[in-house]
C-alpha positions as CSV (number, residue, x, y, z in Angstrom):
1,F,-167.1,-209.8,-47.9
2,Q,-170.1,-211.4,-49.8
3,K,-172.4,-211.3,-46.7
4,K,-171.7,-207.5,-46.7
5,F,-172.5,-207.0,-50.2
6,L,-175.7,-209.3,-49.6
7,T,-176.8,-207.0,-46.9
8,L,-176.0,-203.9,-48.5
9,T,-177.7,-204.3,-52.0
10,F,-180.8,-204.8,-50.7
11,W,-181.5,-201.5,-49.3
12,S,-181.7,-200.5,-52.9
13,R,-185.0,-201.0,-54.4
14,T,-184.1,-200.5,-57.8
15,S,-181.2,-203.1,-57.9
16,G,-182.6,-205.3,-55.3
17,I,-184.3,-207.7,-57.5
18,V,-181.5,-208.1,-59.7
19,C,-178.8,-208.7,-56.9
20,A,-181.2,-211.5,-56.0
21,S,-181.4,-213.0,-58.9
22,L,-177.6,-212.9,-59.2
23,L,-177.1,-214.5,-56.0
24,C,-179.7,-217.3,-56.3
25,S,-178.3,-218.5,-59.6
26,S,-174.5,-218.0,-59.6
27,I,-173.1,-217.7,-56.3
28,L,-171.3,-221.0,-55.3
29,D,-171.0,-220.2,-51.6
30,D,-173.4,-222.1,-49.7
31,E,-173.1,-220.0,-46.7
32,V,-174.6,-217.0,-49.1
33,R,-177.5,-219.5,-49.9
34,L,-178.2,-220.2,-46.4
35,S,-178.2,-216.5,-45.3
36,L,-180.4,-215.6,-48.6
37,A,-182.9,-218.4,-47.9
38,S,-183.4,-217.5,-44.2
39,S,-183.9,-214.1,-45.1
40,Y,-185.8,-214.2,-48.2
41,H,-189.3,-213.5,-46.8
42,E,-187.9,-209.9,-45.5
43,I,-187.2,-209.4,-49.6
44,L,-190.8,-210.3,-50.6
45,T,-192.1,-208.2,-47.9
46,Q,-190.5,-205.1,-48.9
47,H,-191.3,-206.1,-52.7
48,S,-194.6,-207.8,-52.4
49,A,-195.8,-206.6,-55.9
50,K,-192.6,-207.7,-57.8
51,P,-193.1,-210.8,-60.1
52,E,-189.8,-210.9,-60.7
53,L,-189.0,-212.3,-57.2
54,L,-190.6,-215.8,-58.5
55,Q,-187.6,-217.0,-60.8
56,P,-184.9,-216.3,-58.0
57,F,-186.8,-218.0,-55.5
58,I,-186.9,-221.3,-57.8
59,D,-183.4,-221.1,-58.6
60,L,-182.7,-220.7,-54.9
61,L,-184.4,-224.1,-54.2
62,R,-183.2,-225.9,-57.2
63,G,-179.8,-224.9,-57.1
64,G,-179.7,-225.3,-53.5
65,S,-179.0,-228.0,-51.1
66,A,-181.4,-229.8,-48.5
67,E,-180.2,-227.5,-45.8
68,V,-181.4,-224.4,-47.9
69,V,-184.8,-225.8,-48.3
70,A,-184.9,-226.4,-44.7
71,K,-184.3,-222.7,-44.2
72,L,-187.0,-221.5,-46.1
73,T,-189.6,-223.8,-44.5
74,F,-189.6,-221.8,-41.3
75,N,-190.9,-218.6,-43.0
76,L,-193.2,-220.1,-45.8
77,D,-196.4,-218.9,-44.2
78,K,-195.0,-215.4,-45.1
79,I,-193.3,-216.3,-48.7
80,L,-196.2,-218.5,-50.2
81,P,-199.2,-215.8,-50.0
82,I,-196.9,-213.3,-52.2
83,L,-195.4,-216.0,-54.2
84,Y,-198.7,-217.0,-55.7
85,K,-200.3,-213.5,-55.8
86,C,-197.7,-212.6,-57.9
87,A,-197.9,-215.5,-59.8
88,S,-201.6,-215.2,-60.5
89,T,-201.5,-211.6,-61.3
90,S,-198.0,-211.4,-63.3
91,N,-200.2,-211.4,-66.7
92,G,-197.4,-213.3,-68.5
93,T,-194.5,-210.8,-67.6
94,V,-193.0,-214.1,-65.6
95,K,-193.5,-217.4,-67.0
96,V,-193.9,-218.9,-63.5
97,T,-197.4,-220.3,-62.7
98,T,-199.2,-221.4,-59.8
99,V,-199.1,-225.2,-60.9
100,Q,-195.2,-225.0,-61.2
101,L,-195.1,-223.5,-57.5
102,D,-197.2,-226.5,-56.5
103,R,-194.7,-229.0,-57.8
104,I,-191.8,-227.0,-56.2
105,L,-193.5,-227.4,-52.8
106,I,-193.9,-231.0,-53.3
107,G,-190.4,-231.3,-54.1
108,C,-189.6,-229.5,-51.2
109,N,-191.4,-232.2,-49.2
110,Q,-189.9,-235.0,-50.9
111,V,-186.4,-233.5,-50.3
112,L,-186.9,-233.2,-46.5
113,R,-188.9,-236.5,-45.7
114,G,-185.4,-238.4,-46.9
115,T,-183.5,-236.4,-44.4
116,G,-183.1,-236.0,-40.6
117,A,-184.1,-232.4,-40.3
118,W,-187.8,-233.3,-38.9
119,R,-188.4,-229.9,-37.4
120,S,-188.0,-228.5,-40.9
121,H,-190.2,-231.0,-42.2
122,A,-192.8,-230.3,-39.6
123,A,-192.7,-226.6,-40.2
124,L,-193.4,-227.2,-44.1
125,L,-196.2,-229.4,-43.5
126,E,-198.0,-226.8,-40.9
127,N,-197.0,-223.5,-43.1
128,I,-198.6,-224.6,-46.1
129,S,-201.8,-224.4,-44.7
130,V,-201.9,-221.0,-45.8
131,L,-202.6,-222.4,-48.9
132,K,-206.3,-222.4,-48.4
133,N,-206.5,-218.8,-48.8
134,C,-204.3,-218.9,-51.9
135,L,-205.6,-222.0,-53.9
136,S,-209.2,-223.1,-54.7
137,H,-210.5,-225.9,-52.9
138,T,-210.5,-228.2,-56.1
139,Q,-206.5,-227.2,-56.5
140,L,-206.5,-228.5,-53.0
141,A,-208.2,-231.6,-53.0
142,D,-206.3,-232.5,-56.4
143,T,-202.7,-231.2,-55.5
144,F,-202.1,-231.4,-51.8
145,I,-204.5,-233.5,-49.8
146,P,-203.2,-236.9,-51.4
147,V,-199.6,-235.9,-50.0
148,L,-200.9,-235.0,-46.7
149,Q,-202.5,-238.3,-46.5
150,K,-199.4,-239.9,-47.3
151,E,-197.6,-237.9,-44.8
152,V,-200.1,-238.8,-42.1
153,L,-199.2,-242.5,-42.5
154,Q,-195.6,-242.6,-43.5
155,A,-193.7,-239.8,-42.1
156,R,-191.1,-240.9,-39.7
157,A,-191.4,-238.0,-36.8
158,I,-194.8,-237.7,-34.8
159,P,-194.4,-234.0,-34.9
160,C,-194.5,-234.2,-38.6
161,R,-197.6,-236.3,-38.6
162,V,-199.3,-234.1,-36.3
163,A,-198.5,-231.2,-38.7
164,A,-199.9,-233.2,-41.5
165,V,-202.9,-234.0,-39.5
166,S,-203.7,-230.3,-38.8
167,T,-203.2,-228.8,-42.2
168,L,-205.0,-232.0,-43.8
169,L,-208.3,-230.7,-41.4
170,Q,-207.7,-227.1,-42.4
171,F,-208.2,-228.1,-46.1
172,M,-210.9,-230.3,-45.6
173,R,-212.6,-227.6,-43.8
174,E,-212.5,-225.4,-46.8
175,Q,-214.1,-228.1,-49.0
176,P,-217.6,-227.6,-50.0
177,E,-218.5,-230.8,-51.9
178,K,-219.7,-233.2,-48.6
179,K,-218.6,-236.2,-50.7
180,K,-214.9,-235.2,-50.4
181,R,-215.0,-234.0,-46.7
182,E,-216.6,-237.7,-46.3
183,E,-213.6,-239.3,-48.2
184,T,-211.0,-237.4,-45.9
185,I,-213.3,-238.7,-42.8
186,D,-213.3,-242.2,-43.8
187,F,-209.3,-241.7,-44.3
188,F,-208.9,-241.2,-40.5
189,K,-211.6,-243.8,-39.4
190,I,-210.1,-246.5,-41.7
191,E,-206.6,-245.7,-42.4
192,V,-205.6,-244.0,-38.9
193,A,-208.2,-245.3,-36.2
194,G,-208.7,-249.1,-37.8
195,H,-205.4,-249.4,-38.7
196,P,-203.7,-252.7,-37.1
197,S,-200.5,-250.6,-35.9
198,C,-201.0,-249.1,-32.6
199,Y,-198.4,-246.0,-33.7
200,R,-200.8,-245.1,-36.5
201,R,-204.0,-245.5,-34.1
202,M,-202.4,-243.1,-31.7
203,V,-202.2,-240.5,-34.5
204,Y,-206.2,-240.6,-34.0
205,L,-206.2,-238.9,-30.9
206,D,-204.1,-235.7,-32.3
207,V,-206.7,-235.8,-34.8
208,V,-209.5,-235.6,-32.2
209,V,-207.6,-232.7,-30.6
210,N,-207.4,-230.8,-33.9
211,V,-210.8,-231.6,-34.7
212,L,-212.0,-230.1,-31.4
213,K,-209.9,-226.9,-32.3
214,L,-211.2,-226.2,-36.0
215,F,-214.9,-227.5,-35.9
216,S,-218.0,-227.5,-34.0
217,R,-218.9,-229.8,-31.4
218,K,-221.8,-231.2,-33.7
219,F,-219.4,-232.0,-36.2
220,F,-217.1,-233.9,-34.1
221,I,-220.0,-236.1,-32.3
222,Q,-221.5,-237.0,-35.6
223,Y,-218.1,-238.2,-37.3
224,F,-215.4,-238.7,-34.4
225,L,-216.7,-239.4,-31.5
226,D,-217.5,-243.3,-32.1
227,K,-214.1,-244.0,-33.0
228,M,-212.5,-242.4,-30.1
229,L,-214.6,-244.3,-27.8
230,A,-213.8,-247.6,-29.3
231,L,-210.2,-246.9,-28.7
232,I,-210.8,-247.1,-24.8
233,Q,-211.4,-250.8,-25.2
234,D,-208.2,-251.1,-27.3
235,K,-207.0,-255.0,-26.8
236,V,-203.2,-254.5,-27.5
237,S,-201.3,-255.3,-24.3
238,N,-198.1,-252.8,-24.8
239,I,-201.0,-250.2,-25.1
240,R,-203.0,-251.2,-21.7
241,I,-199.7,-251.4,-19.8
242,T,-197.8,-248.7,-20.9
243,V,-198.2,-245.4,-18.6
244,M,-198.4,-242.9,-22.2
245,S,-200.6,-246.0,-23.6
246,F,-203.6,-245.5,-26.0
247,R,-206.2,-246.4,-23.2
248,I,-204.5,-244.0,-20.6
249,K,-204.0,-241.0,-23.5
250,T,-207.9,-241.5,-24.6
251,V,-209.5,-241.1,-21.1
252,K,-207.2,-238.3,-20.9
253,L,-209.1,-236.7,-23.8
254,L,-212.3,-237.3,-22.2
255,P,-212.5,-234.2,-19.7
256,L,-211.1,-232.3,-23.0
257,V,-214.5,-233.8,-25.0
258,K,-216.8,-232.9,-22.0
259,K,-215.4,-229.1,-22.0
260,H,-216.9,-228.9,-25.5
261,L,-220.5,-230.0,-24.3
262,I,-223.7,-228.2,-24.0
263,L,-226.3,-229.8,-21.5
264,P,-228.8,-230.5,-21.6
265,D,-228.6,-230.8,-25.5
266,D,-225.6,-233.4,-25.5
267,D,-226.8,-235.5,-22.4
268,A,-226.8,-238.7,-24.4
269,V,-223.0,-237.9,-25.5
270,L,-222.0,-237.3,-21.9
271,L,-223.8,-240.7,-20.5
272,S,-222.0,-242.6,-23.5
273,L,-218.7,-240.9,-22.1
274,E,-219.4,-242.0,-18.5
275,K,-220.5,-245.7,-19.6
276,A,-217.0,-245.9,-21.6
277,V,-214.9,-245.0,-18.5
278,R,-217.0,-247.3,-16.6
279,E,-216.7,-250.4,-18.9
280,A,-212.9,-249.5,-18.8
281,L,-212.5,-249.6,-15.2
282,T,-214.7,-253.0,-15.0
283,A,-212.2,-254.6,-17.8
284,E,-209.1,-253.6,-16.2
285,K,-207.1,-255.8,-14.4
286,D,-203.6,-254.5,-13.7
287,S,-203.6,-252.1,-11.0
288,R,-201.3,-249.3,-12.2
289,N,-203.6,-248.9,-15.2
290,R,-206.6,-249.1,-13.1
291,Q,-205.4,-246.3,-10.8
292,F,-204.8,-244.1,-13.8
293,L,-208.4,-244.8,-14.9
294,Q,-209.6,-243.8,-11.6
295,T,-207.7,-240.6,-11.5
296,A,-209.3,-239.8,-15.2
297,A,-212.6,-240.8,-13.7
298,C,-212.5,-238.2,-11.2
299,E,-211.4,-235.6,-13.3
300,L,-214.2,-236.2,-15.7
301,S,-216.5,-235.9,-13.2
302,R,-215.1,-232.4,-12.2
303,T,-215.0,-230.9,-15.5
304,E,-217.5,-228.2,-16.4
305,T,-219.6,-228.2,-19.4
306,R,-220.4,-225.2,-21.7
307,S,-223.3,-222.6,-21.3
308,K,-226.1,-223.3,-23.8
309,G,-225.4,-219.5,-25.4
310,D,-221.7,-220.3,-26.1
311,K,-220.5,-217.7,-28.7
312,E,-217.3,-219.6,-30.0
313,D,-219.2,-223.0,-30.8
314,A,-222.1,-220.7,-32.6
315,A,-219.5,-218.9,-34.7
316,R,-217.8,-222.0,-35.7
317,E,-221.0,-223.6,-36.9
318,K,-222.0,-220.3,-39.1
319,E,-218.7,-220.4,-40.4
320,E,-219.0,-224.2,-41.5
321,E,-222.4,-223.3,-43.0
322,R,-220.8,-220.5,-45.0
323,L,-217.8,-222.8,-46.3
324,W,-220.1,-225.7,-46.9
325,N,-222.7,-224.1,-48.8
326,E,-223.4,-225.8,-52.0
327,D,-223.5,-222.5,-54.0
328,R,-219.5,-222.5,-53.9
329,L,-219.8,-225.4,-56.0
330,K,-221.5,-223.6,-58.6
331,E,-218.7,-220.7,-58.5
332,K,-216.1,-221.4,-61.3
333,P,-212.8,-222.5,-59.9
334,A,-209.3,-221.1,-61.2
335,V,-208.4,-222.7,-64.3
336,K,-205.1,-224.4,-64.2
337,Q,-202.9,-223.3,-67.2
338,P,-201.5,-226.2,-69.0
339,T,-197.8,-226.0,-69.6
340,S,-196.9,-226.5,-73.4
341,P,-193.5,-227.9,-74.3
342,K,-192.7,-224.4,-75.9
343,S,-193.7,-222.7,-72.8
344,S,-191.6,-225.1,-70.5
345,K,-188.7,-224.2,-72.7
346,N,-188.8,-220.6,-72.3
347,G,-190.3,-220.8,-68.8
348,L,-189.1,-222.6,-65.7
349,S,-186.1,-224.1,-66.7
350,L,-183.3,-225.7,-64.7
351,P,-180.3,-223.4,-64.2
352,K,-176.9,-224.5,-65.2
353,S,-174.8,-226.2,-62.9
354,P,-171.7,-224.5,-62.5
355,E,-168.4,-226.4,-62.4
356,G,-167.8,-228.3,-59.0
357,R,-171.4,-228.9,-58.2
358,A,-173.8,-232.0,-58.7
359,K,-175.6,-232.7,-62.0
360,S,-178.9,-233.2,-59.9
361,P,-181.7,-230.4,-59.8
362,W,-182.2,-230.8,-56.1
363,R,-178.3,-231.7,-55.5
364,T,-179.7,-234.1,-52.6
365,Q,-176.9,-236.6,-54.0
366,R,-174.0,-234.3,-53.2
367,R,-172.1,-235.6,-50.4
368,A,-171.7,-233.0,-47.3
369,I,-168.0,-231.9,-46.9
370,A,-166.9,-231.8,-43.2
371,V,-164.5,-228.7,-42.7
372,V,-161.9,-230.0,-40.4
373,R,-160.3,-227.2,-38.4
374,P,-157.0,-227.1,-36.9
375,Q,-157.1,-228.0,-33.2
376,P,-154.6,-226.2,-30.6
377,V,-151.6,-228.6,-30.1
378,V,-151.5,-229.5,-26.3
379,V,-148.1,-230.3,-24.4
380,M,-148.3,-232.5,-21.5
381,R,-145.4,-232.0,-19.3
382,S,-145.1,-234.8,-16.3
383,G,-144.7,-233.3,-12.8
384,S,-141.0,-234.9,-12.2
385,P,-138.8,-235.1,-14.7
386,A,-138.1,-238.2,-16.2
387,P,-134.5,-240.2,-16.7
388,K,-132.9,-240.0,-19.9
389,L,-132.1,-243.6,-21.5
390,S,-129.1,-242.8,-22.9
391,D,-126.9,-241.8,-20.1
392,T,-126.7,-245.4,-18.7
393,G,-123.9,-244.9,-16.6
394,R,-125.4,-242.0,-14.8
395,P,-126.8,-242.8,-11.4
396,S,-130.3,-242.8,-10.8
397,R,-132.3,-239.5,-10.0
398,L,-135.1,-240.7,-7.9
399,P,-135.7,-239.1,-4.8
400,L,-135.6,-242.4,-2.7
401,S,-132.1,-243.4,-4.4
402,T,-130.2,-240.3,-4.1
403,A,-131.4,-239.9,-0.2
404,G,-130.3,-243.2,0.6
405,R,-126.9,-242.9,-0.9
406,E,-126.3,-239.6,0.7
407,K,-127.3,-241.2,4.1
408,E,-124.8,-244.1,3.3
409,K,-122.2,-241.5,2.4
410,E,-122.4,-239.2,5.6
411,T,-122.3,-242.5,7.7
412,L,-119.2,-243.4,5.9
413,K,-117.7,-240.2,6.9
414,R,-118.7,-240.5,10.6
415,G,-116.8,-244.1,10.7
416,T,-113.6,-242.6,9.3
417,V,-113.6,-239.5,11.6
418,L,-113.9,-242.0,14.6
419,L,-111.3,-244.4,13.2
420,C,-108.8,-241.4,13.0
């Protein structure tokens, strides 16, 4: 009944927002909250100019469990642009600011990183990349870049680290200040590529792949090529021996790098790639790894380079010049509205937890209840009937003993007939 009620009420444009607010704040059934979380982007698409949907969204997150947050993450790329637009153009009608939305997203990240839902966590880290179109470069640098750097280093699942790398590079691309861009680049070089842990150094290879997708070849050659070539001479024995090791995976990246080169401008870069492979073949003593290196060297020699008038690389360079223009620094960034204690009382307040729910605002400490359904009773019947223990005086009904007694009776009858 609740699901039918949820489906029917949103067909009405006048009462849909009121119903959304009631469902997010007062309904106790988690199934209804999960259904609402998985379809909230559809509600926002139909009512994209309604700031009244901001508060139900916050109530849904704060009053829901980690499963509710996980349902929302897969459609955050559709939800966040509408919410940030409503928060910036509400004109005081709804007391929810973009700063509060930032804190809500950081809280969602904290909830998911403590659970085993790594797919939802990776979707969150990947979909918040739409914030580059919603927030200024100063807000991205102050709020989200430190969070993404932490996830690159400490996220448990590798897809979460890769998603954090991709979003961090996109936010770095929006930074017009050269100093802040170089801080992020130094983070990748020192904390990732230069770390003693091989697992963290392996993330740098995903950094290289994403840089080749997002940036121009000149930017990659200037900042990321040297560290990638240094990883070919990695000295960890486990990395050298394993098939999916650091060295082998790095050499597989070399043909990808060569595809982005333009000759004769990048002759020196191509010579450095060939020199790195030649030195790796000379230093390698393991026969299995040497075979992989020879295969990668042949693949590198067969790979073609780009033409000189490549339009894709030229468009990337032009876009980087526009984004990294110093005139953008003179533009006045969006001012964050400070929240006073008075406004915080009237504004974003935690919903009252009804009876039977946890007191924690995120309800992550509430234990999950397993619903045990009644199982069908299966009666096992044996192929042959078993003898009863109570009838001790009754002769045995086993087939062998019965047949033996019948034969004895027949022989006795025949003997008596012959005597007679």
